[in-house]
C-alpha positions, -999 to 999 in steps of 0.1 A, spaced: -369 -303 305 -410 -308 307 -403 -314 346 -392 -283 346 -413 -261 326 -440 -279 352 -422 -266 384 -428 -230 368 -470 -234 369 -481 -224 403 -502 -250 416 -525 -259 446 -501 -261 481 -504 -296 488 -495 -293 526 -512 -261 533 -552 -254 532 -562 -224 521 -591 -229 540 -572 -238 573 -557 -207 567 -595 -186 563 -608 -208 600 -576 -197 618 -579 -156 608 -616 -160 623 -604 -174 654 -579 -148 656 -606 -118 641 -633 -130 668 -609 -125 700 -598 -82 686 -635 -73 680 -640 -66 717 -616 -40 720 -640 -18 695 -672 -35 701 -674 -38 738 -657 -4 743 -694 11 749 -698 -8 782 -666 5 794 -675 41 787 -698 51 821 -678 31 849 -646 49 831 -661 85 834 -667 80 870 -637 63 883 -612 88 865 -636 119 870 -637 126 833 -661 134 804 -675 120 779 -653 132 752 -621 125 773 -626 96 774 -634 90 741 -600 101 730 -589 70 742 -612 50 716 -601 74 686 -565 70 700 -572 30 695 -591 33 666 -560 58 652 -533 33 658 -552 3 646 -556 18 614 -529 43 604 -498 17 612 -514 -10 596 -499 1 560 -464 -6 584 -477 -35 597 -488 -46 561 -460 -42 546 -439 -66 576 -465 -90 568 -459 -91 528 -426 -93 536 -422 -116 568 -453 -136 563 -484 -135 583 -474 -156 610 -450 -137 633 -466 -102 626 -501 -117 640 -486 -134 666 -468 -101 681 -503 -83 675 -517 -111 696 -496 -102 729 -500 -64 720 -537 -69 716 -532 -88 752 -516 -57 767 -538 -34 755 -564 -43 778 -547 -58 811 -525 -23 809 -558 -4 805 -574 -24 838 -548 -9 853 -546 25 846 -560 49 868 -557 83 848 -567 93 811 -529 94 798 -525 61 810 -560 48 794 -549 68 760 -512 47 761 -525 9 772 -558 14 745 -530 28 719 -512 -2 723 -541 -22 718 -554 -7 686 -515 -14 675 -518 -52 683 -553 -53 667 -543 -33 638 -515 -62 628 -539 -85 634 -566 -71 613 -546 -60 586 -528 -92 585 -559 -120 584 -574 -99 560 -549 -95 534 -538 -131 540 -571 -141 531 -572 -117 501 -542 -135 488 -555 -173 494 -590 -162 479 -588 -144 447 -617 -162 432 -646 -158 463 -626 -121 473 -655 -105 480 -672 -135 502 -640 -144 518 -632 -113 532 -663 -107 545 -663 -140 560 -628 -127 577 -641 -91 583 -674 -104 596 -657 -124 621 -644 -91 637 -682 -79 635 -696 -106 653 -674 -113 678 -683 -93 704 -715 -111 701 -709 -138 726 -691 -117 750 -712 -83 756 -734 -99 783 -706 -114 799 -685 -83 800 -714 -65 815 -720 -85 841 -686 -87 849 -681 -50 849 -716 -45 878 -702 -79 897 -663 -70 895 -657 -40 880 -645 -27 851 -608 -30 859 -614 -67 862 -628 -72 829 -604 -54 813 -576 -76 831 -593 -109 822 -605 -108 789 -570 -89 779 -554 -123 788 -581 -144 771 -580 -125 736 -545 -121 740 -535 -160 741 -565 -170 714 -547 -148 690 -516 -155 694 -524 -194 690 -540 -188 657 -512 -168 650 -494 -203 643 -513 -212 617 -510 -186 595 -486 -186 564 -490 -167 531 -498 -185 491 -469 -191 473 -459 -162 450 -479 -164 417 -501 -191 428 -533 -191 418 -564 -216 424 -570 -243 394 -592 -232 363 -598 -197 379 -599 -164 356 -613 -130 369 -652 -127 363 -658 -92 334 -684 -84 365 -658 -79 388 -636 -51 377 -604 -69 384 -560 -65 374 -538 -88 370 -509 -59 375 -494 -61 410 -489 -23 423 -468 -8 451 -484 15 472 -459 39 457 -480 31 426 -512 32 446 -513 62 454 -511 79 423 -543 62 411 -568 91 409 -589 58 419 -578 48 455 -584 90 465 -623 81 460 -622 52 473 -606 70 503 -632 99 510 -656 72 504 -645 48 530 -639 80 555 -674 91 546 -694 61 554 -670 50 584 -683 77 604 -717 68 611 -710 33 619 -681 44 644 -705 72 660 -729 40 664 -703 19 682 -685 41 703 -719 60 714 -749 36 718 -749 31 756 -746 66 755 -773 76 729 -793 53 748 -793 66 779 -801 98 765 -830 89 747 -842 70 781 -841 37 762 -810 20 783 -829 7 812 -860 -10 796 -863 -45 793 -870 -53 760 -866 -94 760 -845 -126 781 -836 -99 808 -818 -76 782 -819 -37 782 -827 -21 751 -790 -9 754 -776 -43 756 -798 -63 734 -789 -38 710 -755 -38 708 -755 -82 711 -780 -75 678 -758 -54 661 -728 -73 665 -742 -103 650 -760 -84 624 -728 -64 617 -709 -103 614 -733 -115 588 -737 -84 565 -703 -87 555 -699 -124 540 -734 -116 522 -725 -78 515 -692 -94 500 -710 -120 481 -733 -95 465 -703 -79 449 -690 -105 436 -725 -114 413 -735 -75 408 -701 -59 408 -690 -38 437 -695 -5 431 -734 -13 428 -732 -29 458 -718 -4 478 -744 23 460 -772 0 471 -757 -6 507 -750 31 515 -783 43 504 -802 20 526 -780 28 556 -788 66 551 -822 57 552 -817 33 581 -805 61 602 -829 85 592 -858 63 599 -838 55 633 -843 87 643 -873 89 636 -881 65 661 -853 66 687 -876 71 715 -896 35 713 -872 6 728 -880 -23 701 -875 1 670 -846 12 689 -829 -20 690 -844 -28 656 -837 0 636 -797 8 649 -788 -30 638 -806 -21 599 -779 8 605 -751 -20 606 -768 -41 584 -758 -15 558 -727 -2 574 -703 -33 579 -702 -41 545 -672 -18 539 -652 -38 555 -653 -67 529 -663 -43 496 -634 -21 503 -607 -46 508 -619 -68 479 -622 -35 457 -581 -28 464 -574 -62 457 -592 -62 423 -574 -29 411 -541 -27 425 -529 -64 426 -525 -95 453 -485 -92 461 -493 -65 479 -528 -66 491 -521 -63 530 -501 -31 528 -523 -15 500 -551 -28 522 -535 -9 554 -533 25 534 -568 28 525 -582 11 561 -566 46 579 -600 60 565 -615 43 594 -589 65 616 -596 94 604 -631 92 606 -626 79 645 -617 115 648 -650 131 641 -676 99 653 -656 96 690 -649 127 702 -657 157 679 -693 137 680 -697 136 719 -683 177 720 -707 183 694 -736 167 710 -722 181 747 -726 217 729 -754 217 714 -778 189 738 -789 166 714 -778 137 687 -797 154 664 -769 172 646 -748 144 642 -773 121 629 -785 144 601 -748 147 591 -740 107 588 -772 104 567 -756 130 546 -720 110 547 -738 76 534 -761 92 504 -731 116 493 -712 82 494 -736 60 477 -737 84 445 -701 83 445 -702 50 440 -719 47 411 -713 76 395 -686 85 401 -660 53 410 -676 31 386 -660 45 360 -625 48 374 -622 18 380 -630 6 349 -609 30 333 -580 23 357 -584 -21 348 -581 -9 314 -553 13 319 -532 -11 340 -539 -46 315 -531 -18 285 -494 -12 299 -490 -51 309 -492 -58 275 -478 -28 259 -458 -5 275 -451 19 247 -485 20 233 -502 29 265 -482 57 269 -484 70 239 -509 101 231 -542 89 220 -553 102 181 -576 131 177 
C-alpha cells in the first residue's frame, strides 16, 4: 500500500534530464533566429530585384511575424496535447522551406507566401521551446525562459557577417537557399530530443517565492481570457514590441538614411553590420539577465525598469544618430532593454495562469508581437516615406515604452497580486471565494 501512495507523488524523471531539454531548445531557437534578425540584410537587394518599394517588401516581414505569432496559440495547443517533438520537428521543416522558397520567389506575392510559411514554422519552434522550458523550470522560470529566448536573440550574431558576404558574392537567392537547408536540418534534429515533463511533476523541495506572484491553478486559454490581467499584459507587450521590431526590421535602412551605413568602425565592419552583430549579442544576453533579475525583484518591477531604460536609450540614440560609434552603441542599448520582453512576458503568463497550458496561453500573449509588427514594418516604412524622416517613428517608440513602464508598476502589479490571491482562494474554497464581500 505504501508503494502505491509513493507512486502518486511526482518525482524527478529518471531518464529525461531537464537540462538536455534546455540545450535542445537553445539549439533550435538559435537556428530560427535568422528569419527575423537577418531580414534587414535582404531588404535592399529584394527591393532592387523585385522592383518594389521598401514598404512593399516589408509586408513580407509583417506576414512572417503575423504567422509566427498569431498561429502560436494553435501550435501551442498541439504541443500541449501531442508533445513538443512532433510539432517542433514539423516547424523545422517549414522553417527550411520558408527560406528556400524565398530564394526561388521572383514576385512579391511569392515572397509573401514563402516568408509566411517560414513564420508558421518559426512560431511552432518558438512557442514549443518556450512552453516546454516554462514547464520544466518553474523554480527558475524567468532565468530559463530568458536563456531560451536569448538563444533566439543571439543566434544571428555568428551568421550576420557570413550571410552578408554570401549576399554580395553569390546573391541573396543563394543565401536564402543555403541557409534555409542548414536551419531546417538543425531544428529538425534538435526536436528529436524534446519531451514534456510528466503531468504534475515539480522539482524536488521547491516552493514559489513570495516576491514573485505564482498561482498553482492551471487555467485554460478560455479562463485566461476572462482575467483583466491578460489584457493589461497584451497591451503592454504590443507597446514595447513595436520599438524593437522597428529597429529589427529597419536598422539598415535607418543607417542608410543617416549616412552611417558604410562607415567602417572596427574589424573591417561598417556601422550598420557591426550594430546588427552587437545588437544580436546584447539581445541574447539581456533576456536571461532580466529574467534572473525578475526572479529576484518581481516581474513588474523588472518591467518598469527595463521599459524606462529602453525609452531613454531610444531618445539618446535619436540625439546622436549621425555619429557612427554612438549609432552602434546606443542601438545596442535599445536592444538591452527590449529583449527582456521575451523572458518576462512568458514568465508572468505562467506565473498567473499556470503550467499545464503554458504553451497555449503564452502563444496567445505572443500574438501581441504580431500586432506590433503591422505597425513596425510596413506602417513605419510608410510614415517615413510620407514624412521624409524617421523622427516621428522614434518618438512613438519612446512614448510606447514610457507608457508601458508605468502600466507595469502602477496597474499590472496590483492587478496581478489580486489575481493570484483570488485564484488561490477559489482553489481552497470555491464557495467562499464567490460569496459577496460583507460591507
